[in-house]
Steps between C-alpha positions, in 0.01 A plus 500: 500500500774740584684428177178566309442828673872601435468428135168683481656794679793512257267480199296796638814706574634428152173604344493821686863575406422440138218740517720767667762447244258533215353814648845661529586390142172673365563807709862536374385451135231754547742758650761432232267544207290786631564835323638786710265804527571769237657805664363825360730719711804313366367539145467873549862515639612315185331770281690765700822310453462480124417875461803584719723329238397784260363448152503131392519590126680247286877554514495724805670447841156465662424222261809311596454563875137369492607192313768419760261573792217284354741213445628515859140520633382202294806283581465576870144373475624169353435556129729412208557823301592524137548814288412450135663745268390569144476794255174661393497787250874527558475546872626257775201339678561317829210312639541349851343153567465349841401126543501248783649224278545409139143385441307679228262760637126435547456860602700809408464819709643803312577865563722753333789650692608780265376854517430749226755735347276802477195629710322607188157504679622745764263801530802727519656517153835589642516155672407290203865413416562379858500120578191351668575389861276190430377422855161362392599448129765242542597487862165382634486191280859405595408542864205259453722239338766536773239470772376185335849366484509508885136376530446215258539144631821326371319184396206648317409519136803575283514880473750739334525871600606696197616855515478651151736765374425776255120508525439870542663696224255491206431833309880573517697483180690180462305329783170326544282357771534154669842409348587287801195278490527465128859381539400253782231333295738473209785352721288270714278258324306405813124463520386584848135457569469857629697827485420790738657842435472764774558865401408815682342319796598716797290817455348598833169544321519153336249422226578179319240456222482201273759559222317402183783328311567261785381138497148511631500177703830577667391857574173377659691255719724763639233764552277237680780420738542874573130523575507211744791664683300831535688687231204559275539881524855470356419228242216642311314228288430741217686503166671838422830535334666311212875493556817405305710393799739211581210249481458571129781281358370214708141540357647521150675159570163343606587503875225607744616834648350776707608854571432643846531866453345828636514730194305769672820599682523880449880515541580272213811603314544815712762606745241459772502118486666485838484268805257725683230408242549129589311328780611187698114417526474494121821283462367258759165471330674385171756285680236328713294439192775342293621300805156356555451427121830315474424308811180396339688381193708267732175314576404448136 
């Protein structure tokens, strides 16, 4: 009888230990794969850092400084960083690609990191030959991608973060719009299931309408996620603008792509596109939405 009780006791103890071990394993897995919360304040600081480098126009010192800074930030967050160089219209173009591994991307998140040579929309004609500071138009999108670099789970859906060069200098002799994204699509014959471009997404008065050239199904997915998170005031489910932006070359290649952009921004291509016009709350709304949307892709 004693031997039977001892054997039964050992069986019960072993069973309980197995349950505890399983609970710890599941808890550890959940913690390891859970995304880190998107930090809007950090994203705003990243906008300020970029503008402090000065103009990030192609070939400038600010352009080189922001490249080195982005690379250091991405590598410190555990990403593999590659700079792809090419020529477009006779100009050097350097796109920066960050990836977790060598798997082809299922999702590409993109933003341009260059700023514009001339503030040709400035209300003061005397300032129209000055460079644009590019706090919202350029730096805000980069800040979103860098924030996601620190927030995305390491073992999720294969995602590339792509920082496009030479997006913002159309209507200038010898230049054109979206040179970096065109070079990227030409150099990288990948077919992700979704491309999301963020551009001018930090405005304190953020109004993100449905961009009309974007893939409708992908656009609806993202705006629905935003609504569920309580960001319906920022992500307005009404079509408005039709943009030529860094999503365009992907659409032309038959890849579903969406442009998240606030084109109502009154300081576009002026010397007043400065960090004081950018809000941590707006950056967080966009960062939270994309983080939740990508996490949702992990479950598909």
